[in-house]
N, C-alpha and C positions, 0 to 999 in steps of 0.2 A: 585681463579679466574675461571670464567666460560670459558669452551671451546666453540667451534663453535655451531651455531644453527642448529639442525637436525630436519627435518620433518619426521614424521612417519605416513604414510597412513595406514588406517586399524589398527590404534593403540590401539583399544579397543578389538580387536580380540585375539585369543588364543596366538599365537606367538608374535603378536604386543605388547600386554600388558606387557608381560615378558621382551621384549626388551626395552620398555620405562623405566622400572625399572633399567635395567642394564646400559642404556645410562646415566641416572641421576647419578647412583653410579660412573660412569666414569667421571663425571664432565661436561657432555654436556648439553646445553640448548635445551629442547625438545618441539616441537610443534606437537601436536597429532590431527589427523583428522579421522573421521569415520562417516558413515551414519547409523550405528547400524543395518545393514542388517543381520549380523550374531553375534550380541553382544547386550548388553543392557547398558544404561547410568550408571547403578550401578557399572560397571567396573571402571569408572572414580573415584568414591568414594573409591573403593578398592585399586586402584593404589595410590591414595593420602594417604590412611591409611598406606600403606607400606612406602611411602616416607616421611610422616609426614609434607606434604606441598601441596599446590595447584599445578596443572599442567595447562599448556596452551592448551586449547582444542577448536576446531571448529567442529561443526556438519555440514558436507557437503558430497556431492557425487563426488568422484574423477573422475567419468565418465562424469561429467557435466563441460563443458568448462568454463562457467561463474562462477561456484563455485571455480574452481581452479584459475581463474584470480583474484578473490576477496582474496583468500588465499595469493597469492604471492604479491598482493598490500599491504596487512597488514604486511607481513613478507618478505620484499625484501632481507633481509640479510640471508636467508637460504643458508647454505653451502653445505648440502647434504641431500638426501632423502633416506629413507628405505621404499621400496614399498611393502606393504603386501596386499593392497586393491584388493582382487580378490575372486571369488567364488572357492571352493577348494575340493568339494566332487566328487570323481571319478565316483561312481555309478550315482549320480544325473546328472552329466554332460552328461552321455550317454542318459538319459531321456530328458534333457533340453539343447541340444547343443547350440541353438541360444542364450540363455540367457548367457551362459558361454563365447561365443565368443564376444558378445556385451559388457558385463561388463569387462571382463578381459583385452581385447585388448584396449577398449576405455579409461579405467582408466589410463593405461600406456601411451597412446598417449597424453592424456590431460596433464599428469604430465610432459612429456618430452617437449611438446610445451611451457608450461610456464617456465620450468627450463632453456630453451635456448632462451627465448624471450629477444629481445633487446641486444643480445650479452652476456647475462649472462652466467657465468661459473658455473658448478656444478658437483656433484658426485651422483651416484645412486647405492645403494645396492638393488639388485633385489631378491625377494623371489621366487626362482625357485624350481625345484623338480627333484628327481631321475626319475620321469616319463619320462623325456626327453630321457632316455636310453631305454625305452620300456622293452622288455624282452631280457636282454643281453645274448649273447651266453655263454656257459660254460667257454670258455677260457678267457672271460672278467669278470669273478667273482673272487674275489670282484671287484667292478666297480671303475676304476680310471677315471680321467678326460680325458684321451686319448682314452677311449672306444668309438667306433663309436655310434652315436645316431641312434636308431632304430625308425621305425614308432611307434608313440605313440598309446597306446591301448585305449584311451579315449579322448573325446573333451577337458577335463581338461588338459591332457598331451599335447595335440596339442597347447593349448593356451600358455603353458609354452615354448614350442619350438618356437612358432611364436614370442613370446615376447622377447626371447633371440636374435632372428634374427633382430627384430626391434632395440633392444638395440645396437647390433653390428653395424648395418648400421648407426645409429645415431652417435655412438661414432666415427666411421670413418669419417662421413661427417662434424662433428663439429671440427675435427682437434685439439684435445687436450682440447677443452673447456668442454667436457663431459667425465668423468671417470666412469666406470662401473665395479662393481663386482657382478657376479651372483652366488648366493649360492644355490647349489642344495641339498635340504634336502632329508633325507630319512624319517623316521617315528617319528615325535615328539610325546612325551608322558610325562605324569606326570604333576605336579602343583608346584607352588611356595611354599617353606617351610612354609610360613605363612598361607597357605590355604585361602588367600585373593583373589587370581586369579588362574584360571585354565581353563581347556577345558569344555565348556558348550554348546554343540550342541543343535540346535533347532530341535524338533521332534525326529525321530528315528536316533540314531547316525550312522554315516557313517564310523567312525574309530573304531579300535578294543577296545582300552582301556576304553573309555567312556561306550561302551556297556558292557564290563566286570564289571565295577563298578556299573552301573545301574542295572545289573542283580544281582550282589552280594548284593545290598542293597534292592532288591525286587521290584524295579520299572519295571523290565522286567521279564517275566516268564522264559526265557531262552536266552542264547547267540546262535546265528546262526553261525556256522563255515562253510564258503562257500567252500565246497569241501574237500574231503579227498583222492582224487585220483590223486593228482599232483605228479610229479616225485621228491618227497622229502622224507626224512626218515620216517616221519609219515603221509605223504599224504596231509598235509595242507600247505598253502603258507608260504614262509619264507621272513621276512623283517628285516631291521636294525632299532631298536628302540632307539632313542636318546632323552635324557632328555631335556625338553624344556628350562630349565634355562642354560644348557650348550649351547644349540642352540642360545639362545638370546645373550650370550657372544660372539659368533662368529660374530654377526652383529657389535658389538662394535669394535672388531679387524678389521673388513673390513672397517669401517669408519676411524679408526685410520690410516690404510694403505693408503687410498685414500687422506686423508687430511694432513698427516704428512710424508708419505713416497712414494708420488706419483712417484718420480723419480725411485723407485725400481720396479714399475709395468711393467709387460711384455705387453706393448702396452696399448691401451685405454680401454680394457675390459679383465677381468680375470674370471676364473670359478673355483669354489672350491666345492668338495663333502663334505657334513657334515653328518657324521655317526659315529658309534662306531667301525666299522670294523668287527662286529660280526652279523651273521644272526641267527634269531630265528624264529621257526615256531609259527603259531597261537596257537597250542595246547601246545607248550612249555611255551608260555607266560601265558596262562590260568593256567597251573600247577604251574608256578613260583609265580603267584598272590596268589594262595592258600597257598603256603609255606610262602610267605612274610607277609601275613595278617592273616592267619588262617581262612579265609573265603572261603567257597566252592562256585563254580560257575556252575550252571546248563547249559549244552550246548547240542545242537543237530547238527548233521551233515546235511547240506542241499546241494543243487546243487551249482555249481560254479557261481560266480557273474560276470556279464558282465564288462569288462574293467580291471579285475585283471590280473597281471602278476604272474608267478609261484614263482619266487624267485629273490630277489635282495638285495644286501647289499654292503656297501661302502668300498672303500680303501681311508681312510681319510689322508693318509700320506702327501699329498700336503698341506692341511689345517694345519696339525700338524707342518710342517717345515716352510712354508711360512708365515702363519698367527700367528704361535706360539699358536695355539689353539688345545684343545683336549676335547673329550667327555668322561669323566672318572668317572662320578657318577655311583655307582653300581646300577644295575637294581632293586634289591630288595628295595633299598631306593626309587627309582623312583616310583615303584609300590605302596609303602606305602604312598608317597605323593599324588598320585592319589586317593587313598582310603580315606585319610584324607580330601581331597577336596570334594569328593562325600558326605561324612558324614556331612560336614559342610553346604553344600548347601541344603541338604535335611532336616536339622534340623531347618530350618527357619519356 
């Protein structure tokens, strides 16, 4: 028997596509929407290859009110939405702030307007980010949900902070008709074990691991390491790298909680940090990739990149205990999954 119908916005993107697979495995009926601004229609075929069946997909822009109105008219029985539809590159957001504010905030506002129209009740899992913490002070590392939010270091981070405020205000105003769980990701990496879906950035990658794999396969001459003069053991930035399939499963746990255990929620909005609890530097990841795959990666040290924080990693204990979730896939396995994905897409 199918569970509730779940909307996944940005569902052909990197994290969205993996979450669609996990939702289906958990028995949910899934409606996927995307405008392919950072993905391709081929992702739909690849998801269907993994699932062995067709999925319900609509091509539309979540920042367009009319598009969202049509969506909810076709699917008035949507019980919850997982909202991924947003631009996500820190560096690009510094260069194109207006595009980030327009897209990321408008898509959320259009979703909330339609979800609450006509007295409709609903639940939203929001794709947030550890960037809301800015550069945490040393006493707040690893970062728990009680850590104070610092000024974001990029327009991307600011849109996540603003979106969380919008969601909190909406959940309060709608008096129980809207439930929200904001999942603050650390750094998603890797690909599905099937190598059917994975991270495929357009143009020059903004995230570390795609740049590593593209360099390893010869698509890039070298990897640029942005700074080696940070206050870290080897001078490069430290992040918490979480396997995308583990991350996807956390979204299922969040939906389960809102739809099946809403009475246990602490108010109408909750926040969870999603990470491994382990911080690794850029240079550590590069070296671990070589060990895991046997492939060397040429790299060069360059200047610091605008918008980067020095070091941040998660305290995931709240998600572990409350959601019953953990990110426990070994990083060497994650790195091999990314390499398998890179080889697959370049073999075409």
